[in-house]
C-alpha positions as CSV (number, residue, x, y, z in Angstrom):
1,M,-50.9,-3.9,20.1
2,S,-50.0,-6.1,22.9
3,S,-47.1,-5.3,25.4
4,I,-45.5,-8.5,24.1
5,A,-45.7,-7.5,20.5
6,T,-44.4,-4.0,21.6
7,A,-41.5,-5.4,23.3
8,R,-40.6,-7.6,20.2
9,V,-40.7,-4.6,18.0
10,E,-38.6,-2.6,20.4
11,R,-36.0,-5.5,20.6
12,T,-35.9,-5.9,16.7
13,A,-35.5,-2.2,16.3
14,A,-32.7,-2.1,18.9
15,G,-31.0,-5.1,17.3
16,A,-31.3,-3.4,13.8
17,I,-29.7,-0.1,15.2
18,G,-27.1,-2.0,17.0
19,F,-26.2,-4.0,13.7
20,A,-26.1,-0.7,11.8
21,V,-23.7,1.1,14.1
22,R,-21.5,-1.8,14.6
23,P,-19.2,-0.8,11.9
24,L,-18.9,2.7,13.2
25,Q,-18.1,1.2,16.7
26,I,-15.4,-0.8,15.2
27,L,-13.9,2.2,13.3
28,L,-14.1,4.3,16.6
29,S,-12.3,1.6,18.6
30,E,-9.7,0.8,15.8
31,P,-9.4,4.1,13.8
32,W,-6.0,2.9,12.4
33,L,-7.9,0.5,10.1
34,L,-9.5,3.5,8.2
35,F,-6.2,5.4,8.1
36,V,-4.4,2.5,6.5
37,G,-7.4,1.8,4.3
38,F,-7.2,5.5,3.0
39,L,-3.4,5.1,2.0
40,A,-4.3,1.9,0.3
41,A,-7.0,3.9,-1.6
42,A,-4.7,6.7,-2.3
43,L,-2.1,4.3,-3.8
44,F,-4.3,3.4,-6.6
45,R,-5.8,6.9,-7.3
46,P,-3.5,9.2,-9.3
47,P,-4.7,12.8,-9.2
48,G,-6.2,14.3,-12.2
49,Y,-7.7,11.1,-13.7
50,Q,-11.4,10.4,-13.9
51,F,-11.5,7.1,-11.8
52,F,-14.3,6.5,-9.2
53,P,-13.3,8.7,-6.4
54,W,-13.4,6.0,-3.6
55,D,-10.3,7.5,-2.1
56,R,-12.3,10.7,-1.4
57,F,-15.1,8.8,0.2
58,V,-12.6,7.1,2.6
59,F,-10.8,10.2,3.2
60,G,-14.1,12.0,4.3
61,L,-15.1,8.9,6.5
62,L,-11.7,9.1,8.1
63,I,-12.1,12.8,8.9
64,F,-15.6,12.1,10.3
65,V,-14.5,9.2,12.5
66,A,-11.4,11.1,13.7
67,A,-13.6,14.2,14.7
68,L,-16.3,12.1,16.4
69,R,-13.7,10.0,18.3
70,A,-12.0,13.2,19.4
71,F,-15.3,14.6,20.6
72,A,-16.4,11.6,22.3
73,C,-13.0,11.1,24.0
74,R,-12.7,14.9,24.7
75,E,-9.5,14.9,22.7
76,T,-9.2,18.4,21.0
77,K,-5.6,18.4,20.6
78,F,-4.2,20.4,17.7
79,L,-0.6,19.7,17.0
80,G,0.2,23.2,15.9
81,G,3.8,24.6,15.7
82,T,6.2,22.4,13.8
83,V,5.0,21.6,10.2
84,T,1.4,22.6,10.9
85,W,1.6,26.3,10.3
86,P,3.6,26.3,7.0
87,L,1.5,23.6,5.7
88,L,-1.8,25.2,6.7
89,G,-0.5,28.5,5.1
90,L,0.2,26.7,1.8
91,L,-3.1,24.9,1.9
92,G,-4.8,28.3,2.5
93,L,-3.0,30.1,-0.4
94,S,-4.1,27.4,-2.8
95,L,-7.7,27.3,-1.7
96,V,-7.8,31.0,-2.1
97,G,-6.3,30.7,-5.4
98,I,-8.8,28.4,-6.9
99,A,-11.9,29.4,-5.1
100,S,-12.5,32.4,-7.4
101,H,-12.3,30.1,-10.4
102,G,-15.3,27.8,-9.8
103,Y,-15.1,24.1,-9.2
104,D,-12.8,22.1,-11.4
105,P,-12.4,18.5,-10.2
106,Q,-8.9,18.0,-11.6
107,T,-7.6,21.2,-9.9
108,W,-9.2,20.4,-6.6
109,S,-7.8,16.9,-6.7
110,V,-4.3,18.2,-7.2
111,V,-4.6,20.7,-4.3
112,A,-6.0,18.1,-2.0
113,A,-3.1,15.7,-3.0
114,K,-0.3,18.4,-2.4
115,W,-1.7,20.1,0.8
116,L,-5.0,18.9,2.2
117,V,-4.2,15.2,2.5
118,P,-0.8,15.7,4.1
119,F,-2.3,18.4,6.5
120,V,-5.1,16.1,7.6
121,L,-3.0,12.9,7.8
122,F,-0.4,14.8,9.7
123,Q,-3.0,15.8,12.4
124,I,-4.7,12.4,12.5
125,A,-1.7,10.3,12.5
126,G,-0.5,12.2,15.7
127,Q,-3.8,11.5,17.3
128,L,-3.5,7.7,16.6
129,L,-0.1,7.4,18.1
130,E,-1.5,6.0,21.4
131,S,-3.4,3.3,19.6
132,P,-1.6,0.0,20.5
133,H,-1.9,-1.4,17.1
134,F,-1.3,1.7,14.9
135,L,2.5,1.7,14.5
136,E,2.7,-2.1,14.2
137,W,0.2,-2.2,11.3
138,F,1.6,1.0,9.7
139,E,4.9,-0.7,9.3
140,K,3.4,-3.9,8.2
141,F,1.4,-2.0,5.6
142,S,4.6,-0.2,4.4
143,L,6.4,-3.4,3.9
144,L,3.4,-5.0,2.1
145,V,3.2,-2.1,-0.3
146,L,6.9,-2.2,-0.8
147,A,6.8,-5.8,-1.8
148,Y,3.8,-5.2,-4.2
149,L,5.7,-2.3,-6.0
150,I,8.8,-4.4,-6.2
151,F,7.1,-7.2,-7.6
152,I,5.2,-5.3,-10.5
153,A,8.3,-3.4,-11.3
154,I,10.5,-6.5,-11.8
155,A,7.4,-8.1,-13.6
156,F,7.4,-5.0,-15.9
157,M,11.2,-5.3,-16.4
158,V,11.2,-9.0,-17.4
159,G,8.1,-8.5,-19.7
160,A,5.5,-10.5,-17.5
161,K,2.9,-7.9,-18.0
162,G,0.2,-10.2,-17.3
163,L,1.1,-10.3,-13.7
164,I,0.8,-6.6,-13.4
165,F,-2.2,-5.4,-11.3
166,P,-4.3,-3.3,-11.7
167,S,-4.4,-3.3,-15.6
168,F,-4.6,0.5,-15.9
169,I,-0.9,0.6,-15.1
170,L,-0.2,-0.7,-18.7
171,D,-2.7,1.8,-20.2
172,E,-0.4,4.0,-22.5
173,G,-3.3,6.7,-22.7
174,L,-3.1,7.5,-19.0
175,G,-0.3,9.3,-17.2
176,M,3.3,9.4,-18.4
177,H,6.2,7.0,-18.8
178,A,4.3,4.0,-20.1
179,D,7.7,2.4,-21.2
180,R,9.0,2.4,-17.5
181,A,8.0,0.8,-14.2
182,R,5.6,3.5,-13.1
183,G,3.3,1.5,-10.9
184,P,-0.1,2.6,-9.9
185,F,1.2,6.3,-9.7
186,L,1.4,6.4,-13.6
187,Q,4.5,8.4,-13.2
188,A,8.0,6.7,-12.9
189,V,9.5,9.4,-10.6
190,A,6.6,9.0,-8.2
191,N,7.0,5.3,-8.1
192,G,10.8,5.6,-7.6
193,V,10.2,8.1,-4.6
194,T,7.9,5.6,-3.0
195,L,10.1,2.7,-3.4
196,N,12.9,4.7,-1.9
197,L,11.0,5.8,1.2
198,L,9.4,2.4,1.7
199,G,12.9,0.9,1.2
200,L,14.1,3.0,4.1
201,M,11.2,1.7,6.3
202,A,12.4,-1.9,5.2
203,L,15.8,-1.1,6.4
204,N,14.6,0.3,9.6
205,A,12.6,-2.8,10.0
206,Y,15.6,-5.0,9.3
207,R,17.5,-3.1,11.8
208,R,14.8,-3.9,14.4
209,R,14.6,-7.5,13.3
210,T,11.0,-7.2,12.6
211,L,11.9,-8.0,9.0
212,K,14.1,-11.1,8.7
213,G,14.8,-14.3,7.0
214,V,13.7,-15.0,3.5
215,L,11.3,-12.3,3.3
216,A,14.1,-9.7,4.2
217,L,16.4,-11.2,1.5
218,L,13.7,-11.0,-1.1
219,I,12.7,-7.4,-0.4
220,L,16.2,-6.1,0.0
221,A,17.4,-8.1,-3.2
222,G,14.6,-7.0,-5.3
223,L,14.5,-3.3,-4.3
224,P,17.5,-2.2,-6.5
225,L,16.0,-4.1,-9.4
226,A,13.0,-2.3,-9.0
227,I,14.8,1.1,-8.8
228,V,16.6,0.3,-12.0
229,A,13.3,-0.6,-13.6
230,T,12.0,3.0,-13.2
231,K,14.6,4.0,-15.8
232,T,14.8,7.5,-14.1
233,R,18.0,9.2,-13.4
234,S,16.8,11.3,-10.5
235,V,15.6,8.2,-8.7
236,W,18.7,6.4,-9.3
237,L,20.7,9.3,-7.9
238,A,18.4,9.7,-4.8
239,F,18.5,6.1,-4.1
240,A,22.3,5.6,-4.4
241,G,22.8,8.9,-2.3
242,S,20.4,7.6,0.6
243,V,22.0,4.2,0.7
244,L,25.6,5.7,0.6
245,L,24.6,8.2,3.4
246,L,23.5,5.4,5.6
247,L,26.3,3.2,4.8
248,I,28.7,5.9,6.2
249,R,26.5,7.2,9.0
250,G,24.0,4.5,9.8
251,P,22.8,4.2,13.4
252,N,24.1,0.7,14.0
253,G,26.3,-2.0,12.3
254,R,23.3,-4.2,11.3
255,L,21.7,-1.4,9.1
256,R,25.2,-0.6,7.6
257,R,25.6,-4.2,6.6
258,A,22.1,-4.2,5.0
259,C,23.2,-0.9,2.9
260,T,26.3,-2.8,2.0
261,A,24.2,-5.7,0.7
262,L,21.9,-3.3,-1.1
263,T,25.0,-1.7,-2.8
264,V,26.0,-5.2,-4.1
265,A,22.7,-6.1,-5.1
266,G,22.5,-2.7,-7.0
267,A,25.7,-3.3,-8.8
268,M,24.5,-6.9,-9.7
269,A,21.2,-5.5,-10.9
270,L,23.0,-3.0,-13.2
271,V,25.2,-6.0,-14.6
272,A,22.1,-8.1,-15.0
273,C,20.4,-5.3,-17.1
274,V,23.4,-4.5,-19.1
275,S,24.0,-8.2,-20.0
276,V,20.5,-8.3,-21.6
277,T,20.6,-6.7,-25.0
278,E,17.2,-5.0,-24.9
279,S,17.6,-3.8,-21.3
280,N,21.0,-2.5,-22.0
281,R,19.8,-0.6,-25.2
282,S,16.8,0.8,-23.1
283,L,19.1,2.1,-20.2
284,A,21.7,3.5,-22.5
285,D,18.8,5.3,-24.3
286,R,17.8,6.8,-20.9
287,L,21.3,7.8,-20.0
288,E,21.9,9.5,-23.4
289,D,18.4,11.0,-23.9
290,R,18.9,14.8,-23.9
291,S,15.4,15.7,-25.1
292,P,13.9,15.9,-21.6
293,V,16.7,18.0,-20.3
294,E,16.2,20.5,-23.4
295,F,12.6,20.8,-22.7
296,R,13.0,21.2,-19.0
297,M,15.7,23.9,-19.6
298,A,13.2,25.7,-21.8
299,V,10.5,25.5,-19.1
300,Y,12.9,26.6,-16.4
301,G,14.0,29.7,-18.4
302,A,10.3,30.7,-19.1
303,G,9.3,30.1,-15.5
304,W,12.2,32.3,-14.2
305,E,11.2,35.0,-16.5
306,M,7.6,34.7,-15.1
307,F,8.8,34.8,-11.6
308,Q,10.8,38.1,-12.3
309,A,7.6,39.7,-13.7
310,K,5.6,38.8,-10.4
311,P,7.9,37.9,-7.8
312,L,6.0,38.5,-4.5
313,L,2.6,36.6,-5.0
314,G,3.1,34.7,-8.3
315,W,0.6,34.3,-11.1
316,G,-1.8,31.8,-9.7
317,A,-2.6,28.2,-11.1
318,D,-4.8,29.2,-14.2
319,A,-2.7,32.2,-15.3
320,M,0.6,30.4,-14.8
321,Q,-0.5,27.7,-17.3
322,T,-1.7,30.2,-19.9
323,E,1.4,32.4,-19.7
324,L,3.8,29.5,-19.7
325,A,2.3,28.2,-22.9
326,K,2.8,31.7,-24.5
327,R,6.5,31.8,-23.5
328,I,7.6,28.6,-24.9
329,S,7.7,28.3,-28.6
330,D,10.1,25.5,-29.5
331,F,7.9,22.8,-28.0
332,H,4.2,22.3,-28.5
333,Q,2.2,20.4,-25.9
334,D,-1.4,20.5,-24.4
335,E,-0.2,21.2,-21.0
336,Y,3.2,22.5,-19.6
337,Y,4.7,21.1,-16.3
338,F,7.6,22.7,-14.5
339,H,8.9,19.3,-13.4
340,N,10.1,21.1,-10.3
341,T,8.4,21.5,-7.0
342,Y,10.2,24.7,-6.0
343,L,10.0,26.5,-9.3
344,E,6.3,25.8,-9.5
345,I,5.6,27.2,-6.2
346,L,7.9,30.3,-6.8
347,V,5.9,31.0,-10.1
348,E,2.6,30.1,-8.8
349,R,2.7,31.6,-5.3
350,G,5.8,33.8,-5.5
351,L,8.3,34.5,-2.8
352,L,5.4,34.1,-0.2
353,G,4.7,30.5,-1.3
354,L,8.5,29.6,-1.5
355,G,9.1,31.1,1.9
356,L,6.3,29.0,3.3
357,Y,7.6,25.9,1.6
358,C,11.2,26.5,3.0
359,W,9.7,26.8,6.5
360,L,7.9,23.5,5.9
361,A,11.1,21.7,4.8
362,I,13.1,23.1,7.8
363,D,10.2,22.0,10.2
364,L,10.4,18.5,8.6
365,F,13.9,18.1,9.6
366,R,13.2,19.5,13.0
367,V,10.4,17.2,13.9
368,G,12.7,14.3,13.9
369,R,15.3,15.9,16.4
370,K,16.7,13.2,18.6
371,R,17.2,15.4,21.7
372,L,13.3,15.5,22.3
373,L,13.1,11.9,22.7
374,T,13.7,10.8,26.2
375,T,12.9,7.1,25.9
376,G,13.6,4.4,23.4
377,G,10.3,5.1,21.7
378,D,7.4,2.6,20.8
379,G,7.2,0.3,17.7
380,F,9.4,1.7,14.8
381,L,9.5,5.2,16.1
382,D,12.5,4.4,18.4
383,L,15.6,6.7,18.9
384,P,17.7,5.1,16.0
385,F,14.7,5.8,13.6
386,R,15.3,9.5,14.2
387,S,18.7,9.1,12.6
388,L,17.1,7.8,9.5
389,W,14.4,10.5,9.4
390,P,16.6,13.2,7.8
391,V,17.3,10.7,4.8
392,F,13.6,10.3,4.5
393,V,13.1,14.1,4.1
394,L,16.2,14.5,1.8
395,V,14.8,11.9,-0.5
396,F,11.6,13.8,-0.8
397,L,13.2,17.1,-1.2
398,V,15.9,16.0,-3.8
399,N,13.3,14.3,-6.0
400,G,11.1,17.5,-5.7
401,S,13.7,19.2,-8.0
402,F,12.8,16.8,-10.8
403,V,9.0,16.4,-10.3
404,V,6.1,18.3,-8.8
405,M,5.1,16.4,-5.6
406,N,1.4,16.2,-6.3
407,Y,1.1,12.5,-5.4
408,Q,-1.2,12.1,-2.4
409,F,0.3,8.6,-1.4
410,V,3.9,9.9,-1.3
411,N,2.8,13.1,0.6
412,G,0.4,11.3,2.8
413,F,2.8,8.8,3.8
414,L,5.8,11.1,4.5
415,F,3.5,13.6,6.5
416,S,2.0,10.6,8.5
417,I,5.4,9.8,10.0
418,A,6.0,13.6,10.6
419,G,2.7,13.6,12.4
420,M,3.7,10.7,14.6
421,L,7.1,12.1,15.4
422,A,5.4,15.6,16.2
423,A,3.0,13.8,18.5
424,Q,5.9,11.8,20.3
425,N,7.8,15.1,20.8
426,R,4.7,16.5,22.4
427,V,4.3,13.5,24.8
428,C,8.1,13.8,25.7
429,E,7.9,17.5,26.3
430,A,4.7,16.9,28.6
431,R,6.8,14.4,30.6
432,R,9.7,16.8,31.0
433,G,7.3,19.5,32.1
């Protein structure tokens, strides 16, 4: 082969290799694209359902790119300390508990959603804090998801089900609460918690004037309607409590005025629903429905008895389900759920697990301490945002009393912000030192 032909082959091969690695170069230079992409994938992948696991593919790619970038940039920082250790402990307990029972896709999916995804996103979000576009696009993504969830919730409320996408949301054979605005989570409480958390992000954006004009009006006016459409009492209470708390102790007048507008909009939403006969009947049925309360009290009683039998280390995931079914005779279901994050941890992992979770909850509050911030902050993570952060945590913890928080988008979103705050704290402490 002549030297000219050889050179052509080498140039062609080099071009092909360059073209092949170009996507990886983009992801290494702008890793926030993959981070936001995973959150988008997690939004449409409820745990325990046999959809194509493309969220797991994106999650694995995110870990690979983050590790490769850290190695290339010689960034081996591990956040450690606040939030990391109790979260790692809970993840370790869950992995040890299920490793001896072989591979069960549903069980591993739930463990990933509850502990692995929050742990990884907490770490990676902290590493991406220095990316100039990360905070900006994270906030834009949050507002976009909020607008989407509000739209499909209102579409469900008015009966415009042809506008709801993806269509599996309407499939009564999947998930729970097919008669409510449950969104892609297939569970009304998870949808309500997400609307509440993203609503706090919208209020913060309105305070900073990054959300304004007609878009601000549509989002803030539609949010109470979407909350009402979940037809879930715990969601209503948590949303009302968070708005009332900010109305009293908001960091500035603009935010408090927005909360006043939300209060008025919420009252108007209730009036609108009550004025429509079908909606009025539906809401009244939800308020008067005692069967979920009776079922939960039976489950709570059985769970407390199980805890007393094995208080220190708990029953483990598999034995817990079997024993719970034996102890409940008045209700007959294929599977029983505690509908309470704290009781499930107490029964499944005992006092050790609950102690780690309490440690985690305290650390979530601590990570937003204002005294650690020496500057105004960058993007939405400024000093007034830290006044809102305890409300984020309270919304998460209060709703955990009514549902088991095994929704990877909800967990991933909250712990992503916690990771950013922890990284910001680390930078501020380094400057002080």
